[in-house]
N, CA, C and O atoms as a CHARMM CRD file, in Angstrom:
* protein
*
  360
    1    1 MET  N    -57.29700-129.71400 -94.34000 PROA 1      0.00000
    2    1 MET  CA   -58.16100-130.64800 -93.66000 PROA 1      0.00000
    3    1 MET  C    -59.57600-130.46200 -94.15400 PROA 1      0.00000
    4    1 MET  O    -60.09900-129.34700 -94.16000 PROA 1      0.00000
    5    2 LEU  N    -60.18400-131.53100 -94.56200 PROA 2      0.00000
    6    2 LEU  CA   -61.53200-131.50400 -95.11000 PROA 2      0.00000
    7    2 LEU  C    -62.48000-132.14500 -94.07500 PROA 2      0.00000
    8    2 LEU  O    -62.25400-133.25800 -93.60200 PROA 2      0.00000
    9    3 VAL  N    -63.52100-131.41800 -93.75100 PROA 3      0.00000
   10    3 VAL  CA   -64.52900-131.94200 -92.80700 PROA 3      0.00000
   11    3 VAL  C    -65.80000-132.19600 -93.61500 PROA 3      0.00000
   12    3 VAL  O    -66.31700-131.30300 -94.28600 PROA 3      0.00000
   13    4 GLN  N    -66.28300-133.41500 -93.53700 PROA 4      0.00000
   14    4 GLN  CA   -67.49900-133.76200 -94.23600 PROA 4      0.00000
   15    4 GLN  C    -68.58200-134.06700 -93.19800 PROA 4      0.00000
   16    4 GLN  O    -68.38300-134.86700 -92.28400 PROA 4      0.00000
   17    5 LEU  N    -69.70600-133.42300 -93.36200 PROA 5      0.00000
   18    5 LEU  CA   -70.82400-133.62000 -92.47500 PROA 5      0.00000
   19    5 LEU  C    -71.86900-134.50300 -93.16000 PROA 5      0.00000
   20    5 LEU  O    -71.98100-134.50600 -94.38600 PROA 5      0.00000
   21    6 PRO  N    -72.61700-135.23900 -92.37300 PROA 6      0.00000
   22    6 PRO  CA   -73.71000-135.99100 -92.98500 PROA 6      0.00000
   23    6 PRO  C    -74.71400-135.02000 -93.61800 PROA 6      0.00000
   24    6 PRO  O    -74.86300-133.88500 -93.16500 PROA 6      0.00000
   25    7 GLU  N    -75.38500-135.46900 -94.64800 PROA 7      0.00000
   26    7 GLU  CA   -76.34400-134.62100 -95.37300 PROA 7      0.00000
   27    7 GLU  C    -77.40400-134.00300 -94.42400 PROA 7      0.00000
   28    7 GLU  O    -77.80600-132.85300 -94.59600 PROA 7      0.00000
   29    8 GLU  N    -77.83400-134.77300 -93.44800 PROA 8      0.00000
   30    8 GLU  CA   -78.84200-134.27700 -92.50400 PROA 8      0.00000
   31    8 GLU  C    -78.31600-133.06500 -91.72900 PROA 8      0.00000
   32    8 GLU  O    -79.05400-132.10000 -91.52800 PROA 8      0.00000
   33    9 GLN  N    -77.08100-133.09800 -91.30000 PROA 9      0.00000
   34    9 GLN  CA   -76.49700-131.96600 -90.57100 PROA 9      0.00000
   35    9 GLN  C    -76.29100-130.77600 -91.51100 PROA 9      0.00000
   36    9 GLN  O    -76.51700-129.63100 -91.11700 PROA 9      0.00000
   37   10 THR  N    -75.87700-131.03000 -92.71500 PROA 10     0.00000
   38   10 THR  CA   -75.68700-129.95900 -93.69700 PROA 10     0.00000
   39   10 THR  C    -77.00900-129.22300 -93.94300 PROA 10     0.00000
   40   10 THR  O    -77.05100-127.99400 -93.99100 PROA 10     0.00000
   41   11 GLN  N    -78.07300-129.99300 -94.09400 PROA 11     0.00000
   42   11 GLN  CA   -79.39100-129.39800 -94.32600 PROA 11     0.00000
   43   11 GLN  C    -79.85800-128.58700 -93.10900 PROA 11     0.00000
   44   11 GLN  O    -80.46200-127.52400 -93.25400 PROA 11     0.00000
   45   12 GLU  N    -79.57300-129.09700 -91.92900 PROA 12     0.00000
   46   12 GLU  CA   -79.97800-128.40500 -90.69300 PROA 12     0.00000
   47   12 GLU  C    -79.22900-127.07400 -90.57900 PROA 12     0.00000
   48   12 GLU  O    -79.81800-126.06400 -90.19400 PROA 12     0.00000
   49   13 ILE  N    -77.96600-127.07000 -90.90300 PROA 13     0.00000
   50   13 ILE  CA   -77.15300-125.84800 -90.87200 PROA 13     0.00000
   51   13 ILE  C    -77.67600-124.85700 -91.89000 PROA 13     0.00000
   52   13 ILE  O    -77.76700-123.66600 -91.59400 PROA 13     0.00000
   53   14 GLN  N    -78.02300-125.31800 -93.07900 PROA 14     0.00000
   54   14 GLN  CA   -78.58300-124.45800 -94.10300 PROA 14     0.00000
   55   14 GLN  C    -79.89500-123.82400 -93.66500 PROA 14     0.00000
   56   14 GLN  O    -80.14800-122.64600 -93.91800 PROA 14     0.00000
   57   15 LYS  N    -80.72600-124.62900 -93.00300 PROA 15     0.00000
   58   15 LYS  CA   -82.02300-124.09400 -92.50800 PROA 15     0.00000
   59   15 LYS  C    -81.77500-123.03600 -91.44600 PROA 15     0.00000
   60   15 LYS  O    -82.45600-122.01100 -91.42100 PROA 15     0.00000
   61   16 MET  N    -80.78800-123.27800 -90.55400 PROA 16     0.00000
   62   16 MET  CA   -80.49400-122.31700 -89.49600 PROA 16     0.00000
   63   16 MET  C    -79.99400-120.99700 -90.10600 PROA 16     0.00000
   64   16 MET  O    -80.41400-119.91800 -89.68900 PROA 16     0.00000
   65   17 ILE  N    -79.11800-121.09100 -91.07100 PROA 17     0.00000
   66   17 ILE  CA   -78.58000-119.87200 -91.73300 PROA 17     0.00000
   67   17 ILE  C    -79.70900-119.15300 -92.46100 PROA 17     0.00000
   68   17 ILE  O    -79.79200-117.92700 -92.38800 PROA 17     0.00000
   69   18 ALA  N    -80.56400-119.86200 -93.14500 PROA 18     0.00000
   70   18 ALA  CA   -81.67900-119.21600 -93.84700 PROA 18     0.00000
   71   18 ALA  C    -82.59900-118.50700 -92.87500 PROA 18     0.00000
   72   18 ALA  O    -83.05600-117.40100 -93.16000 PROA 18     0.00000
   73   19 THR  N    -82.88700-119.12800 -91.71500 PROA 19     0.00000
   74   19 THR  CA   -83.73400-118.52300 -90.70300 PROA 19     0.00000
   75   19 THR  C    -83.08700-117.25500 -90.13700 PROA 19     0.00000
   76   19 THR  O    -83.75800-116.24000 -89.95000 PROA 19     0.00000
   77   20 LEU  N    -81.77600-117.32100 -89.86600 PROA 20     0.00000
   78   20 LEU  CA   -81.05400-116.12800 -89.36600 PROA 20     0.00000
   79   20 LEU  C    -81.13200-114.98200 -90.36500 PROA 20     0.00000
   80   20 LEU  O    -81.38800-113.84000 -89.98300 PROA 20     0.00000
   81   21 ILE  N    -80.91400-115.27600 -91.62900 PROA 21     0.00000
   82   21 ILE  CA   -80.94700-114.26400 -92.65500 PROA 21     0.00000
   83   21 ILE  C    -82.33500-113.66100 -92.75600 PROA 21     0.00000
   84   21 ILE  O    -82.48900-112.44100 -92.82900 PROA 21     0.00000
   85   22 LYS  N    -83.34300-114.52000 -92.75900 PROA 22     0.00000
   86   22 LYS  CA   -84.74100-114.06000 -92.85700 PROA 22     0.00000
   87   22 LYS  C    -85.07600-113.15500 -91.66400 PROA 22     0.00000
   88   22 LYS  O    -85.70600-112.11200 -91.83900 PROA 22     0.00000
   89   23 ASP  N    -84.66300-113.54300 -90.46500 PROA 23     0.00000
   90   23 ASP  CA   -84.92700-112.73200 -89.26100 PROA 23     0.00000
   91   23 ASP  C    -84.22100-111.37000 -89.33500 PROA 23     0.00000
   92   23 ASP  O    -84.79700-110.34900 -88.95900 PROA 23     0.00000
   93   24 GLU  N    -82.98900-111.36100 -89.81400 PROA 24     0.00000
   94   24 GLU  CA   -82.22900-110.10500 -89.93900 PROA 24     0.00000
   95   24 GLU  C    -82.87800-109.17900 -90.95600 PROA 24     0.00000
   96   24 GLU  O    -82.96000-107.97100 -90.73500 PROA 24     0.00000
   97   25 ILE  N    -83.33600-109.73500 -92.06400 PROA 25     0.00000
   98   25 ILE  CA   -84.03500-108.91700 -93.07300 PROA 25     0.00000
   99   25 ILE  C    -85.30200-108.33200 -92.47800 PROA 25     0.00000
  100   25 ILE  O    -85.59900-107.15700 -92.69700 PROA 25     0.00000
  101   26 HSD  N    -86.05900-109.13300 -91.72500 PROA 26     0.00000
  102   26 HSD  CA   -87.27800-108.69700 -91.10700 PROA 26     0.00000
  103   26 HSD  C    -86.98400-107.53700 -90.13600 PROA 26     0.00000
  104   26 HSD  O    -87.67300-106.51600 -90.16000 PROA 26     0.00000
  105   27 HSD  N    -85.96000-107.69900 -89.28400 PROA 27     0.00000
  106   27 HSD  CA   -85.60500-106.66100 -88.31100 PROA 27     0.00000
  107   27 HSD  C    -85.15100-105.39500 -89.01900 PROA 27     0.00000
  108   27 HSD  O    -85.50500-104.29700 -88.59000 PROA 27     0.00000
  109   28 PHE  N    -84.37800-105.51800 -90.09000 PROA 28     0.00000
  110   28 PHE  CA   -83.94800-104.37100 -90.85000 PROA 28     0.00000
  111   28 PHE  C    -85.12700-103.62000 -91.43400 PROA 28     0.00000
  112   28 PHE  O    -85.20300-102.39600 -91.32700 PROA 28     0.00000
  113   29 LYS  N    -86.05700-104.35400 -92.06000 PROA 29     0.00000
  114   29 LYS  CA   -87.22100-103.73000 -92.65600 PROA 29     0.00000
  115   29 LYS  C    -88.08000-103.06700 -91.56900 PROA 29     0.00000
  116   29 LYS  O    -88.64000-101.99200 -91.78500 PROA 29     0.00000
  117   30 GLU  N    -88.17500-103.69500 -90.43900 PROA 30     0.00000
  118   30 GLU  CA   -88.92800-103.12400 -89.32000 PROA 30     0.00000
  119   30 GLU  C    -88.29000-101.84300 -88.79400 PROA 30     0.00000
  120   30 GLU  O    -88.96800-100.84000 -88.56900 PROA 30     0.00000
  121   31 ASP  N    -86.97400-101.89600 -88.60200 PROA 31     0.00000
  122   31 ASP  CA   -86.24700-100.70100 -88.14500 PROA 31     0.00000
  123   31 ASP  C    -86.34600 -99.55000 -89.11600 PROA 31     0.00000
  124   31 ASP  O    -86.39700 -98.39300 -88.70000 PROA 31     0.00000
  125   32 MET  N    -86.37500 -99.84100 -90.39200 PROA 32     0.00000
  126   32 MET  CA   -86.43800 -98.76200 -91.40800 PROA 32     0.00000
  127   32 MET  C    -87.87300 -98.37100 -91.72200 PROA 32     0.00000
  128   32 MET  O    -88.10900 -97.39900 -92.43900 PROA 32     0.00000
  129   33 GLY  N    -88.84000 -99.12600 -91.18600 PROA 33     0.00000
  130   33 GLY  CA   -90.24300 -98.79700 -91.43700 PROA 33     0.00000
  131   33 GLY  C    -90.69200 -99.14100 -92.83800 PROA 33     0.00000
  132   33 GLY  O    -91.59600 -98.50300 -93.37600 PROA 33     0.00000
  133   34 LEU  N    -90.08000-100.12900 -93.42700 PROA 34     0.00000
  134   34 LEU  CA   -90.40300-100.46200 -94.82700 PROA 34     0.00000
  135   34 LEU  C    -91.74000-101.21500 -94.95900 PROA 34     0.00000
  136   34 LEU  O    -92.30900-101.25200 -96.05000 PROA 34     0.00000
  137   35 ASP  N    -92.23800-101.80300 -93.89700 PROA 35     0.00000
  138   35 ASP  CA   -93.44900-102.59400 -93.94900 PROA 35     0.00000
  139   35 ASP  C    -94.66800-101.87400 -93.38100 PROA 35     0.00000
  140   35 ASP  O    -95.71200-102.49800 -93.19100 PROA 35     0.00000
  141   36 THR  N    -94.56000-100.60400 -93.11300 PROA 36     0.00000
  142   36 THR  CA   -95.64400 -99.85100 -92.49500 PROA 36     0.00000
  143   36 THR  C    -95.83200 -98.50500 -93.17000 PROA 36     0.00000
  144   36 THR  O    -94.86400 -97.90400 -93.63600 PROA 36     0.00000
  145   37 PRO  N    -97.05400 -98.03000 -93.22700 PROA 37     0.00000
  146   37 PRO  CA   -97.27200 -96.70700 -93.82900 PROA 37     0.00000
  147   37 PRO  C    -96.93700 -95.55500 -92.87000 PROA 37     0.00000
  148   37 PRO  O    -96.84200 -94.39900 -93.28200 PROA 37     0.00000
  149   38 PHE  N    -96.75900 -95.89200 -91.58100 PROA 38     0.00000
  150   38 PHE  CA   -96.48000 -94.87300 -90.58000 PROA 38     0.00000
  151   38 PHE  C    -95.13100 -95.11600 -89.92000 PROA 38     0.00000
  152   38 PHE  O    -94.76600 -96.25100 -89.61300 PROA 38     0.00000
  153   39 LEU  N    -94.39900 -94.03100 -89.70800 PROA 39     0.00000
  154   39 LEU  CA   -93.03400 -94.09300 -89.19100 PROA 39     0.00000
  155   39 LEU  C    -92.91200 -93.34100 -87.88000 PROA 39     0.00000
  156   39 LEU  O    -93.60700 -92.34700 -87.66900 PROA 39     0.00000
  157   40 ASN  N    -92.02700 -93.80800 -86.98500 PROA 40     0.00000
  158   40 ASN  CA   -91.68500 -93.02800 -85.82000 PROA 40     0.00000
  159   40 ASN  C    -90.59600 -92.01300 -86.22400 PROA 40     0.00000
  160   40 ASN  O    -90.21200 -91.96300 -87.39200 PROA 40     0.00000
  161   41 LYS  N    -90.10200 -91.21200 -85.28100 PROA 41     0.00000
  162   41 LYS  CA   -89.14400 -90.17700 -85.63600 PROA 41     0.00000
  163   41 LYS  C    -87.83400 -90.77300 -86.17500 PROA 41     0.00000
  164   41 LYS  O    -87.28700 -90.27800 -87.16100 PROA 41     0.00000
  165   42 LYS  N    -87.34000 -91.82100 -85.53500 PROA 42     0.00000
  166   42 LYS  CA   -86.10200 -92.45000 -85.97700 PROA 42     0.00000
  167   42 LYS  C    -86.24200 -92.99200 -87.40000 PROA 42     0.00000
  168   42 LYS  O    -85.37200 -92.78300 -88.24500 PROA 42     0.00000
  169   43 GLN  N    -87.34700 -93.68800 -87.64700 PROA 43     0.00000
  170   43 GLN  CA   -87.58100 -94.24800 -88.96800 PROA 43     0.00000
  171   43 GLN  C    -87.76200 -93.12900 -90.02900 PROA 43     0.00000
  172   43 GLN  O    -87.35500 -93.27600 -91.18100 PROA 43     0.00000
  173   44 THR  N    -88.37600 -92.02400 -89.60500 PROA 44     0.00000
  174   44 THR  CA   -88.58600 -90.91400 -90.52200 PROA 44     0.00000
  175   44 THR  C    -87.24900 -90.27000 -90.88600 PROA 44     0.00000
  176   44 THR  O    -87.03000 -89.89500 -92.03800 PROA 44     0.00000
  177   45 CYS  N    -86.36500 -90.14600 -89.91300 PROA 45     0.00000
  178   45 CYS  CA   -85.02200 -89.62800 -90.20200 PROA 45     0.00000
  179   45 CYS  C    -84.30000 -90.52600 -91.20200 PROA 45     0.00000
  180   45 CYS  O    -83.67000 -90.02300 -92.13200 PROA 45     0.00000
  181   46 HSD  N    -84.38000 -91.84000 -91.02800 PROA 46     0.00000
  182   46 HSD  CA   -83.78600 -92.75600 -91.98900 PROA 46     0.00000
  183   46 HSD  C    -84.43600 -92.61600 -93.36600 PROA 46     0.00000
  184   46 HSD  O    -83.75500 -92.57300 -94.39100 PROA 46     0.00000
  185   47 TYR  N    -85.75400 -92.54800 -93.36400 PROA 47     0.00000
  186   47 TYR  CA   -86.53400 -92.45300 -94.59700 PROA 47     0.00000
  187   47 TYR  C    -86.12300 -91.24300 -95.41300 PROA 47     0.00000
  188   47 TYR  O    -85.95900 -91.32000 -96.63000 PROA 47     0.00000
  189   48 LEU  N    -85.95500 -90.10200 -94.71000 PROA 48     0.00000
  190   48 LEU  CA   -85.60300 -88.84400 -95.35900 PROA 48     0.00000
  191   48 LEU  C    -84.11400 -88.61500 -95.49200 PROA 48     0.00000
  192   48 LEU  O    -83.68800 -87.74900 -96.25600 PROA 48     0.00000
  193   49 GLY  N    -83.31600 -89.37400 -94.76500 PROA 49     0.00000
  194   49 GLY  CA   -81.89000 -89.23700 -94.79100 PROA 49     0.00000
  195   49 GLY  C    -81.43100 -87.93000 -94.13000 PROA 49     0.00000
  196   49 GLY  O    -80.52300 -87.25200 -94.61300 PROA 49     0.00000
  197   50 VAL  N    -82.08800 -87.59900 -93.01000 PROA 50     0.00000
  198   50 VAL  CA   -81.76600 -86.35600 -92.29800 PROA 50     0.00000
  199   50 VAL  C    -81.53000 -86.66900 -90.80600 PROA 50     0.00000
  200   50 VAL  O    -81.85500 -87.75400 -90.32300 PROA 50     0.00000
  201   51 SER  N    -80.97000 -85.70700 -90.11600 PROA 51     0.00000
  202   51 SER  CA   -80.73400 -85.84600 -88.68700 PROA 51     0.00000
  203   51 SER  C    -82.00200 -85.51900 -87.91400 PROA 51     0.00000
  204   51 SER  O    -82.96300 -84.99100 -88.47400 PROA 51     0.00000
  205   52 HSD  N    -81.99800 -85.84000 -86.61000 PROA 52     0.00000
  206   52 HSD  CA   -83.14200 -85.50400 -85.75000 PROA 52     0.00000
  207   52 HSD  C    -83.35600 -84.00100 -85.70400 PROA 52     0.00000
  208   52 HSD  O    -84.49400 -83.53200 -85.70400 PROA 52     0.00000
  209   53 ASN  N    -82.27600 -83.25300 -85.66700 PROA 53     0.00000
  210   53 ASN  CA   -82.39900 -81.75800 -85.64500 PROA 53     0.00000
  211   53 ASN  C    -83.06800 -81.25200 -86.91400 PROA 53     0.00000
  212   53 ASN  O    -83.94500 -80.39000 -86.85600 PROA 53     0.00000
  213   54 THR  N    -82.66600 -81.77500 -88.03700 PROA 54     0.00000
  214   54 THR  CA   -83.26200 -81.35200 -89.31300 PROA 54     0.00000
  215   54 THR  C    -84.73400 -81.72000 -89.34600 PROA 54     0.00000
  216   54 THR  O    -85.55600 -80.92400 -89.80000 PROA 54     0.00000
  217   55 LEU  N    -85.08700 -82.91800 -88.87200 PROA 55     0.00000
  218   55 LEU  CA   -86.47600 -83.34400 -88.79800 PROA 55     0.00000
  219   55 LEU  C    -87.28900 -82.36600 -87.94200 PROA 55     0.00000
  220   55 LEU  O    -88.38800 -81.97000 -88.32800 PROA 55     0.00000
  221   56 ASP  N    -86.75800 -81.98600 -86.80500 PROA 56     0.00000
  222   56 ASP  CA   -87.45400 -81.04000 -85.92900 PROA 56     0.00000
  223   56 ASP  C    -87.68600 -79.69300 -86.63800 PROA 56     0.00000
  224   56 ASP  O    -88.73700 -79.07000 -86.48900 PROA 56     0.00000
  225   57 ILE  N    -86.68100 -79.26400 -87.40900 PROA 57     0.00000
  226   57 ILE  CA   -86.81300 -77.99600 -88.16300 PROA 57     0.00000
  227   57 ILE  C    -87.90600 -78.15200 -89.22100 PROA 57     0.00000
  228   57 ILE  O    -88.72400 -77.25100 -89.40600 PROA 57     0.00000
  229   58 TRP  N    -87.92100 -79.29600 -89.91600 PROA 58     0.00000
  230   58 TRP  CA   -88.92000 -79.51000 -90.94200 PROA 58     0.00000
  231   58 TRP  C    -90.31300 -79.61200 -90.32300 PROA 58     0.00000
  232   58 TRP  O    -91.28900 -79.17500 -90.93400 PROA 58     0.00000
  233   59 ILE  N    -90.42000 -80.17200 -89.14000 PROA 59     0.00000
  234   59 ILE  CA   -91.73500 -80.20700 -88.46200 PROA 59     0.00000
  235   59 ILE  C    -92.18400 -78.77200 -88.20200 PROA 59     0.00000
  236   59 ILE  O    -93.34500 -78.43100 -88.43000 PROA 59     0.00000
  237   60 ALA  N    -91.27800 -77.94600 -87.73200 PROA 60     0.00000
  238   60 ALA  CA   -91.59600 -76.53000 -87.49000 PROA 60     0.00000
  239   60 ALA  C    -91.99200 -75.81400 -88.78300 PROA 60     0.00000
  240   60 ALA  O    -92.77500 -74.86400 -88.75500 PROA 60     0.00000
  241   61 MET  N    -91.45300 -76.26800 -89.90800 PROA 61     0.00000
  242   61 MET  CA   -91.76400 -75.71500 -91.21000 PROA 61     0.00000
  243   61 MET  C    -93.08700 -76.24000 -91.77700 PROA 61     0.00000
  244   61 MET  O    -93.55600 -75.76100 -92.81000 PROA 61     0.00000
  245   62 GLY  N    -93.68100 -77.21600 -91.10600 PROA 62     0.00000
  246   62 GLY  CA   -94.97200 -77.70400 -91.56600 PROA 62     0.00000
  247   62 GLY  C    -95.02500 -79.16500 -91.96300 PROA 62     0.00000
  248   62 GLY  O    -96.05800 -79.62000 -92.45300 PROA 62     0.00000
  249   63 LEU  N    -93.96100 -79.91300 -91.77300 PROA 63     0.00000
  250   63 LEU  CA   -94.01300 -81.34300 -92.12100 PROA 63     0.00000
  251   63 LEU  C    -95.11300 -81.98300 -91.29600 PROA 63     0.00000
  252   63 LEU  O    -95.06300 -81.93900 -90.06700 PROA 63     0.00000
  253   64 PRO  N    -96.10300 -82.57700 -91.94400 PROA 64     0.00000
  254   64 PRO  CA   -97.25700 -83.12100 -91.18800 PROA 64     0.00000
  255   64 PRO  C    -96.89000 -84.34300 -90.34500 PROA 64     0.00000
  256   64 PRO  O    -96.07800 -85.17600 -90.74700 PROA 64     0.00000
  257   65 TYR  N    -97.49700 -84.42300 -89.19100 PROA 65     0.00000
  258   65 TYR  CA   -97.27800 -85.56400 -88.30500 PROA 65     0.00000
  259   65 TYR  C    -98.57500 -85.89000 -87.56700 PROA 65     0.00000
  260   65 TYR  O    -99.51900 -85.10000 -87.56000 PROA 65     0.00000
  261   66 ILE  N    -98.59800 -87.03200 -86.96700 PROA 66     0.00000
  262   66 ILE  CA   -99.75100 -87.49300 -86.19800 PROA 66     0.00000
  263   66 ILE  C    -99.32800 -87.65900 -84.75500 PROA 66     0.00000
  264   66 ILE  O    -98.33800 -88.33400 -84.47300 PROA 66     0.00000
  265   67 ARG  N   -100.05500 -87.06000 -83.84700 PROA 67     0.00000
  266   67 ARG  CA   -99.73100 -87.21100 -82.43000 PROA 67     0.00000
  267   67 ARG  C   -100.82100 -88.07500 -81.78700 PROA 67     0.00000
  268   67 ARG  O   -102.01100 -87.77000 -81.87100 PROA 67     0.00000
  269   68 VAL  N   -100.38500 -89.14600 -81.15100 PROA 68     0.00000
  270   68 VAL  CA  -101.27800 -89.98000 -80.37000 PROA 68     0.00000
  271   68 VAL  C   -100.69100 -90.08000 -78.97000 PROA 68     0.00000
  272   68 VAL  O    -99.74500 -90.82900 -78.72400 PROA 68     0.00000
  273   69 GLY  N   -101.27800 -89.30500 -78.05500 PROA 69     0.00000
  274   69 GLY  CA  -100.69100 -89.21700 -76.73400 PROA 69     0.00000
  275   69 GLY  C    -99.34700 -88.52900 -76.81900 PROA 69     0.00000
  276   69 GLY  O    -99.24400 -87.39400 -77.28400 PROA 69     0.00000
  277   70 LYS  N    -98.31900 -89.22200 -76.36800 PROA 70     0.00000
  278   70 LYS  CA   -96.92500 -88.68500 -76.45700 PROA 70     0.00000
  279   70 LYS  C    -96.20400 -89.18700 -77.70200 PROA 70     0.00000
  280   70 LYS  O    -95.09500 -88.74200 -77.99600 PROA 70     0.00000
  281   71 SER  N    -96.81200 -90.09600 -78.42500 PROA 71     0.00000
  282   71 SER  CA   -96.20500 -90.66800 -79.59900 PROA 71     0.00000
  283   71 SER  C    -96.43400 -89.77600 -80.83400 PROA 71     0.00000
  284   71 SER  O    -97.50400 -89.19500 -81.01600 PROA 71     0.00000
  285   72 ILE  N    -95.40700 -89.69400 -81.65800 PROA 72     0.00000
  286   72 ILE  CA   -95.49600 -88.96700 -82.91200 PROA 72     0.00000
  287   72 ILE  C    -95.23700 -89.95900 -84.03300 PROA 72     0.00000
  288   72 ILE  O    -94.28700 -90.74000 -83.99300 PROA 72     0.00000
  289   73 ARG  N    -96.10700 -89.90800 -85.03200 PROA 73     0.00000
  290   73 ARG  CA   -95.95300 -90.77500 -86.20400 PROA 73     0.00000
  291   73 ARG  C    -96.04100 -89.90200 -87.45600 PROA 73     0.00000
  292   73 ARG  O    -96.64600 -88.83000 -87.45600 PROA 73     0.00000
  293   74 PHE  N    -95.43100 -90.39100 -88.49400 PROA 74     0.00000
  294   74 PHE  CA   -95.43000 -89.68700 -89.77000 PROA 74     0.00000
  295   74 PHE  C    -95.96200 -90.62600 -90.85600 PROA 74     0.00000
  296   74 PHE  O    -95.54800 -91.78200 -90.94000 PROA 74     0.00000
  297   75 SER  N    -96.84700 -90.14100 -91.65700 PROA 75     0.00000
  298   75 SER  CA   -97.37300 -90.88800 -92.78900 PROA 75     0.00000
  299   75 SER  C    -96.41900 -90.74700 -93.96300 PROA 75     0.00000
  300   75 SER  O    -96.08300 -89.62800 -94.35100 PROA 75     0.00000
  301   76 LYS  N    -95.98300 -91.84800 -94.53000 PROA 76     0.00000
  302   76 LYS  CA   -95.10900 -91.78400 -95.70400 PROA 76     0.00000
  303   76 LYS  C    -95.77200 -90.99700 -96.83700 PROA 76     0.00000
  304   76 LYS  O    -95.12100 -90.19900 -97.51300 PROA 76     0.00000
  305   77 GLU  N    -97.04600 -91.22500 -97.03200 PROA 77     0.00000
  306   77 GLU  CA   -97.77100 -90.53300 -98.08300 PROA 77     0.00000
  307   77 GLU  C    -97.77000 -89.03300 -97.85200 PROA 77     0.00000
  308   77 GLU  O    -97.54700 -88.26500 -98.78800 PROA 77     0.00000
  309   78 SER  N    -98.01700 -88.59600 -96.60400 PROA 78     0.00000
  310   78 SER  CA   -98.02400 -87.16800 -96.29300 PROA 78     0.00000
  311   78 SER  C    -96.63500 -86.56900 -96.42300 PROA 78     0.00000
  312   78 SER  O    -96.48500 -85.43800 -96.88700 PROA 78     0.00000
  313   79 ILE  N    -95.62000 -87.31700 -96.01700 PROA 79     0.00000
  314   79 ILE  CA   -94.24000 -86.84300 -96.18100 PROA 79     0.00000
  315   79 ILE  C    -93.92600 -86.60400 -97.66500 PROA 79     0.00000
  316   79 ILE  O    -93.37900 -85.56500 -98.03700 PROA 79     0.00000
  317   80 ASN  N    -94.28400 -87.58400 -98.50200 PROA 80     0.00000
  318   80 ASN  CA   -94.00500 -87.46800 -99.92700 PROA 80     0.00000
  319   80 ASN  C    -94.75500 -86.28600-100.54500 PROA 80     0.00000
  320   80 ASN  O    -94.19600 -85.56300-101.37000 PROA 80     0.00000
  321   81 GLN  N    -96.00900 -86.08500-100.15200 PROA 81     0.00000
  322   81 GLN  CA   -96.78400 -84.96200-100.65800 PROA 81     0.00000
  323   81 GLN  C    -96.16700 -83.65100-100.23300 PROA 81     0.00000
  324   81 GLN  O    -96.04900 -82.73700-101.04900 PROA 81     0.00000
  325   82 TRP  N    -95.76500 -83.53100 -98.96700 PROA 82     0.00000
  326   82 TRP  CA   -95.15300 -82.32100 -98.44500 PROA 82     0.00000
  327   82 TRP  C    -93.86400 -81.99900 -99.18700 PROA 82     0.00000
  328   82 TRP  O    -93.61400 -80.85200 -99.55800 PROA 82     0.00000
  329   83 MET  N    -93.04900 -83.03200 -99.39800 PROA 83     0.00000
  330   83 MET  CA   -91.79300 -82.83100-100.09200 PROA 83     0.00000
  331   83 MET  C    -92.04400 -82.41300-101.53800 PROA 83     0.00000
  332   83 MET  O    -91.32000 -81.56700-102.06300 PROA 83     0.00000
  333   84 THR  N    -93.04100 -82.98000-102.18500 PROA 84     0.00000
  334   84 THR  CA   -93.37500 -82.62900-103.55500 PROA 84     0.00000
  335   84 THR  C    -93.81200 -81.17600-103.68500 PROA 84     0.00000
  336   84 THR  O    -93.50500 -80.50800-104.67300 PROA 84     0.00000
  337   85 ARG  N    -94.53300 -80.69700-102.67700 PROA 85     0.00000
  338   85 ARG  CA   -94.98100 -79.30400-102.69100 PROA 85     0.00000
  339   85 ARG  C    -93.78900 -78.34100-102.58100 PROA 85     0.00000
  340   85 ARG  O    -93.86200 -77.20200-103.04200 PROA 85     0.00000
  341   86 LEU  N    -92.70800 -78.80300-101.97400 PROA 86     0.00000
  342   86 LEU  CA   -91.50400 -77.95800-101.80900 PROA 86     0.00000
  343   86 LEU  C    -90.60500 -78.03100-103.03800 PROA 86     0.00000
  344   86 LEU  O    -89.65100 -77.26200-103.15500 PROA 86     0.00000
  345   87 GLU  N    -90.89500 -78.92800-103.93300 PROA 87     0.00000
  346   87 GLU  CA   -90.03400 -79.12400-105.10000 PROA 87     0.00000
  347   87 GLU  C    -90.00200 -77.87300-105.96300 PROA 87     0.00000
  348   87 GLU  O    -91.02100 -77.24100-106.24300 PROA 87     0.00000
  349   88 ILE  N    -88.78400 -77.55100-106.36900 PROA 88     0.00000
  350   88 ILE  CA   -88.54800 -76.36100-107.19700 PROA 88     0.00000
  351   88 ILE  C    -88.19200 -76.81500-108.60900 PROA 88     0.00000
  352   88 ILE  O    -87.27400 -77.60700-108.82200 PROA 88     0.00000
  353   89 SER  N    -88.94200 -76.29200-109.55000 PROA 89     0.00000
  354   89 SER  CA   -88.68300 -76.64000-110.95700 PROA 89     0.00000
  355   89 SER  C    -87.65900 -75.65200-111.52500 PROA 89     0.00000
  356   89 SER  O    -87.69800 -74.45800-111.22500 PROA 89     0.00000
  357   90 ALA  N    -86.75600 -76.16300-112.33800 PROA 90     0.00000
  358   90 ALA  CA   -85.75100 -75.28300-112.95700 PROA 90     0.00000
  359   90 ALA  C    -86.29000 -74.62800-114.20000 PROA 90     0.00000
  360   90 ALA  O    -85.58300 -73.85700-114.84800 PROA 90     0.00000
């Protein structure tokens, strides 16, 4: 069975799908912290590919963070610099 829609409806459906995809990409980037230089703990765990427990251990080891009231944020630049300092050359 073939269903043919008028061109106007086809275009409207295409616009709706494009909007949904754009919104999902935006939410994904927001959740991962891709559009900001500062990350929360969850985003930092994703960024580093580690668990919350590992992140807490790394904080205790000196991973730099920013505390504003009860909020903790991590600078991507500071994370990268800290990780580079830990790099071991063979």
